[in-house]
N, C-alpha and C positions, 0 to 999 in steps of 0.2 A: 458645614454645607454638605449636603448629600451629593455623591458623585453620580452623574447620569449613566456612566458605563456600568456601575454596580447596580443601579436601578434596573437597567436592561437585563442584567443577569437574574435579578430577582423575578422580573416579569416572566422570563423564559422558564425559570424553575417552577413558577406557578402553573405554567402550561404543560411542562414535560414531566414533572414529578420526581426526577432523579438528577443528581449532580452529574452523573456520567452522561446522561442524555443531553444536558445543557452543554457540557464540555465538547461532546461530539458535534453538536449542531453549530457551535460557534468557534470550533477549531482551537479550543483551549485544552489544557490538561485538567483532569478532575481536581488535582490539588490546587491549581491556580484558581478555579472557580470557588472552591471551598474557602480559600484564603481571602478572596475578594468579598465573598458574602460575609465572612467573619468581620472584615473591616467595616462593611455596611452596618452590621449589627452594633459595632462599637460607635459608629457615627450616629446611629439612631438612639443609642442609649438604653435599649431594651431588647429582649429576645425576639427575633423575627422567624426563627425556624425551630421545628421540633422533629427529631429523628425517630422514625418508626421502622425499625428493621433496616432494609436497604433503601427505603424511600424517605423523603423529607417532606414534612407537612408544614405549611405556613401557620404561624400563630395569628390570632385576630389582628394584632398590630401589623404583621407581615402582609396579610390580605388587604388591609386598609392602605398600606404603603404601595402595594401593587396598583390599586386604583389611582393613586396620585401619580404613579409612574406612567400609567397609560396616558393621563392628561398631559404630563410633561413631554412625553415623547411625541404626542400628537402636535403640541405647540412647536416643538423643534422642527417637525416636518413642515408645518406652515411657514415657519421662519425661513427654512431652506427654499421653499417655493417662492416666497416673496423676494428673496435675494436673487434667485434665478430669473425672475421676472424683471427685476431692476437691471440686471446685467444686459438683458436684451440679446436676442439671437441664440438659438439652441445649438449646443455643441457638446461633444463628449459622449460617453457610453450610456445607453438605456438598456437595461437588462430585462428581457421579456420572457416570461414563462407561458407556454401554450401546450395544449394537448394535441395529439397527432392530426385528428380530422380538421381542427381549426387551423393548425399550422399549414396543412396542405390547401385547404379550400378558401381561407379568408385572409390569413396573415400576409401572404406574398403581395397581394394587391394593396394592402395597407402600407407595407414597407415601400412599395414603389411611390405611392402618394407622399409618404413621409420624406423620402429622399428628395423628391421634387421640391417640396416646400422648405425643407430644413437640411440642406446638403451636409452641414457640419455635424449633424447628429449621427451617432453611430449605434443603431439598434442591434442588439445581440440576442438572438432567439435561442432558448434552451427548452427542448421538449420536457415538460414536467407534469407528472400525474397530479390532477387537482387535489388529491388527498395530501400531497406534500407541499402545496403552494403556501399555505399559511406560515409554516415554519420557515420556508425560504424567504418570504417577504419580511417577516419579523427579524430574521437573522441578517438581512441586508444583502442576501445573495441575489434577489430579484428586486426590481423597482416596480414592476407591474406584471399582471398575469391574467390569463383567461382561466376561469373555473366553470365547472358545470354541476348541475344537480338534476335529479330525476323526481318524478312524482312520488315514487316509493322510497327515494333517498333524498329527502330535503336537506338543503345546506344548513349547517349549524352556524350560528353567529360566532365569529372569531374575534376575540378582543384585540384591539389595536389595528384592525383592518376595516376597510370600507369597500363595498361592492356597488356596481352600477349595472343595470340590465343591458344586455346587448341584443339577444335574439332567442327564439325558441325553435325547436325542431320536432317534427313528427317522429314517431317511433314505429318500426315495422317488425312483424314476425316474418323471418326468412325461413323457408322450408324448401326441400327439393321439389322441382316442378312436378305437378300431379298431387303432391302432398299426401296427407293421410286421407284415405277414402272418407268422404263425408265432412272433411274439415272445412270451415268457413272459407269460401273463395277458392277452393282447391281446383276448380275447373276454369277459373278466370285467367286471363293473360297477365303476365308480369308487367307492371307499369314501367314505361320507359322513364329515363331520368328527367326528360322534359315534362313529364306528367306529374312528377312529385311536387307538392303533396296533394294534388287535386282529388285523388280517390278518397271517398269518405271513409272515416274509421269504421272498423268492424262494429256491427250493432251490439255485439256482446263480447267485450275484450276477454273476459274470463273464459267464455266458451271457446274462443279462438285458441287460447293458451291451453285450456284443459284437453283439447283434442290431441294434444301431444304429451299428455301426462305419462305415457309409457314410451315416448320417443327418447332417443339419446339427445342430449343438449350440448351446445357449444357455448361456453361462457368466457368472460375475461378471467384473469387470474385472481385468486382470493386476495382480499385486502383492497381491491379497487372499487370505485363507485359503480362501475359497469357490472361487475360481478354481483354486488349487492342488489342492484336494480333488477337483474334477471331473476335472482333467487326470490326476492320479495314479491315480485309481480306474480310469479308462479305460485308462491305460497298463498297469496291473496286469492288466487283462482282455485285453491284447494289441494295443491300437491307440491311436493318438493322435487325440483328437476333432477333427473338422473344425468349427471355431468359426465360426458365422455372426453371432451377436449377442452382445454383452457388456453385461449389465445387472445391477445390484446389487440391485434391489428385487424380491423374490420374487413379489409380486402381478403385476408387469409381466412377469416371466419366464413365469408361468402363462398370462397373456393371450396371449403370443407362442406358447406351446405350443398353446393352444386355436385359434389362427389358423393352425396348421399350419406354423409357422416353424422348428420344430426340437424337440429333446428336451432335457431338463435333469435335474439331480439337485438336489432341494430338501429342506430339513429339515422336520420335523413342524410346527413353528410357522410355517413359510413357506407351508403349505397350509391353515392355519386360515381358516375362513370358509365361506360357502355353497359346496356342491359344484358344480363346473362339469361338466356332462355332456360337454363337449367335450374334457375332459382325463382321461386314464386314469393311475392311480398304481399302481406296483408297489413294495411295500416291500422295501428292501434290507437286507443284514445289517449294513452299516456304521452308525455313529452319529455324532452331533455331541454333544459334552460341554461344558457350560457351568460355569464356576467364578467365584468372587468373588475379585478381586485387590485388594491394598492394599500399602502400603509395609511392609516387615518391621518388626515392633515395634508397628504400629498396630492390630493385630487386637483388642486390648483397649480401644481408644479407645471410649468409650460411644456416640458417633455412628456409628462404623463397625459396632460390634457390633449396635446397634439396627437399622440398615439391613439388615444380614445376616439378622437374625431376621425382619424384615418380609418380606424376599424369600423366605425359605424357606417362610413361611406362605402366600405368594401363588403358589407353584408349583402348577400344575394337577395333580390326582390322577393323570392318565395319564402325567405326566412324573416324578412323585415316586418311582415304582418304580425308576427308573434312577439315583436319586441316589447310591446306594452305589457305583455303577460310574463315576461322573463323574470 
């Protein structure tokens, strides 16, 4: 009989590529991971791995076994969900991953509603970059998480995970008030928070970005989806942004824009707050879309379902209209 814990290790190896990465993600030693995978090969009765330098490649039999492992792990999640439903009453920890703007703007209201309906449930929020969510969910470090994608950075399908749409956000080009002479909307007033996202998108997004081809840019740090979004949007407009500052927190990004340090692309929730007259915003055509992610089979778990329902109720009305497109 194949051991489920070893199947989980094989699945992680298929995703991460090295035994060292699997060991680090699951808090094992590399020798322990190698030993367990060796036992799995003996249980299977044929080679599952091929070593190519420092990396390990799965044999066809190993790849086939990973597909079965995905199905087995999904059924186990469904079984856990059924047992939780049968026990009745939600209690215990629910580990939630969320990115900063959602943590600030949406998650608190969802937690209030969740506590009101299920006082014995203990939600535990950890700010997590969407790029790290898949590994954290598969490793069991998170139970549910919010992830986002952009028009220029579409979400890749992650084996073993399921996502559901929550909402979409408008994206804005932020520039110092007055902007670049002749830039689209440079003489317009900055919209107030209450006006977002009513202003129509710029008629030509590429032209709006291209007006700042020689401007300094403020982007998120490399390796994040936000950094890739800005870079790809600019490249689609015909230039590569000249990055001066790399900052992940949007309030800081806007403060730098107000100080004349550059221009940036920010999402709707990133500009929430009192309007800053030193910053001009131009709405772009592109969007950021947020989804709820969890391990496949866990969608019917009462705690996951309750948190999802609370989140949807907490989505601000000006975002809810984009939910069907998310």
